[in-house]
N, C-alpha and C positions, 0 to 999 in steps of 0.2 A: 504494500500500500504506500503510495507516495502523495505528498501534498506540496503545493507550490507556495513559496513565501510571497507575502504581499509585495507588490512592486517588482517582482522578479519573474523572469521566464524560466528560471532553473527549477528543477525538481529536487525535492529533498528526499533522500533515501533514509529509511529506518535502518539504523545500525543493529547488528545482531544482539539480542538479549535486552534491548531497551524496554521491552514490554514487561520483562520479568523483574525490573528494578535496575538500579545503577550498576553498570559494569565498567570494567577497565581493562587495560592491556598491559602485560608485563614488560619490564624493561628490555629484555633481549629482543622481543618481537618489535617493540617501538624503535629500537636502534636500527634494525634491518630496514624498516619502512622509511625512517628519517634519513638514514645514511650516516650515522654517527657511531662512535664507539661507546661501549658501556661506561668507560671511564669518564667520557664527556658528559653523558647523561647523569651519572652519579654526581659529578662536580656541579653541574647546573642545578640539580635538585638540592644538594647540600648548601649551595650559596644563594638559593632562592630565585635564580633566574627563571626557571620553569619547574615548579613543584608539582608533584602528582596530586591532582584534585580529587581522585577517587579514593585512594588509600595510600598513606605514607608508610614507610617501613617502620615496624615496631619491634625492633630487636633482631637478634640473630635468626636467620632462616625465614624472616617475613619478606614479602615482596611488595614493592611499590606498584600501584596501579594507576595508569595514566588514562585520562579521558580523551575523546576525539579532539576536543578543543586544545588540550595539552599537546597532542601530537601535531596539530597544525601549527601551534606556536613554536614547537621545536623545529619544525620544517622551515618556518620563517627565519628563525635564528640561524639555522644551517645555511640557508641561501644567502643571508647577509654576510656571514663569515666567508662563504665561497667567493664573494665579490670584493673581499678585502676590508670590510667594516670591522673595527676592533670589537672585541667582546665587551669592553667597557662602554662603548657607544651604543651597542645593541642593548645592553642592560638598561641604559638610560631611556632608550626608546620604548622598550617593553614596559618599564616602570611608568613612563608617561601615559601610555595607553591604559594600563591598569588603574593608575591613580585617577583618571578621568572617567572610568567606567565605560570605556569605548570597547567595541568588539573589533577584533582584527579583521573579521569578515567584511566589514564595511569600509576598510581602509585600503589605500594604495600606499605602500612604503617606497620612498625614493631616497636616494643618497648620492652625494657628490664624493663619497669616500671619507669625508670628514664628519658630516652631519647626516642624521637620518630624519627625513621629513615624513609626517603622517598626513596624507591628503584624503579628505573625506568625499570629495567629488571630482569629476573629470576636469572641471575648470581649475581646481587647485593644482592638479598634475600638469595641465597645459601651462599655467602660470610659472610653475617651477622650471619646466623645460624651456619656456620662452626667455627666462632670465638666465639660462645657462647653468642653473644650479643642479639639475637632476641628471646624473650620469646614467643611472639605471633605476628601474622601478619594479616593484613586486606588487601586482594586483592580487590581493589575498583571496578574494572570492573564487576565482578560478582554481586557486590552490586547494580550497576546500573541496571542490568537485574532484580534483585529481586524487586527493587523499582519501575521499570516501570509498573509491574503488579499491584502493590498497588496504585500507583499514578493515573493510568488511570481510576481507580474507583472513584476518588475524583471529586467533582464538581469544574469545572474550572470557573474562572471569568475573563472577559477582563480587561486588565491593565487600559484602559480608558473607562469609561462608555459611552454608545452611547448617542449622543446629542439628545434632544427631537426634534421631527419633527416640523418644522416651519409651522405656520398656514398662508395661503395666506391672504394678506390684503383684507378686505371686500371692496366691491365696494362703499358702502356708505361713508366709511372713506376716500376713495381716491378721491371722486368728490366734487367740491365746490358748486354744485347745480346751477351754472350759465350757 
């Protein structure tokens, strides 16, 4: 079943498991889709650049779970790194977007290699390019569409593990024999 977003001709796909509750994707699978190492993912989570929003690690043996939005944000970070933007500048740009409650989906990120600009509509992008400030741009909405196809192939895991079924009390344990 798919529904279209208001003001968009794109179709939204339901990701596997969303009807059953909040699900996430484990680090190794996220790394493969995004194209980063587990060490990068761990560093970015530890330093707060992109923290797992479904479930954080809770001690030895636990797994972080990343949401679809987290994966798209990681892909944006990776693309900005690939074109030479420093991690420090990317961190400031992501913080800017978060602090203002903006959705990456509605932005085009442009950079001249020094500064990352967040453009909310096409005229902003054209203005940046006309002034010679934008060397490259990442329209995030098409990135969502690209990532949907890849993420739907990942194994999803529920945010909260199912509780084990309780065994009914035995009749012998419940009676006093009197």
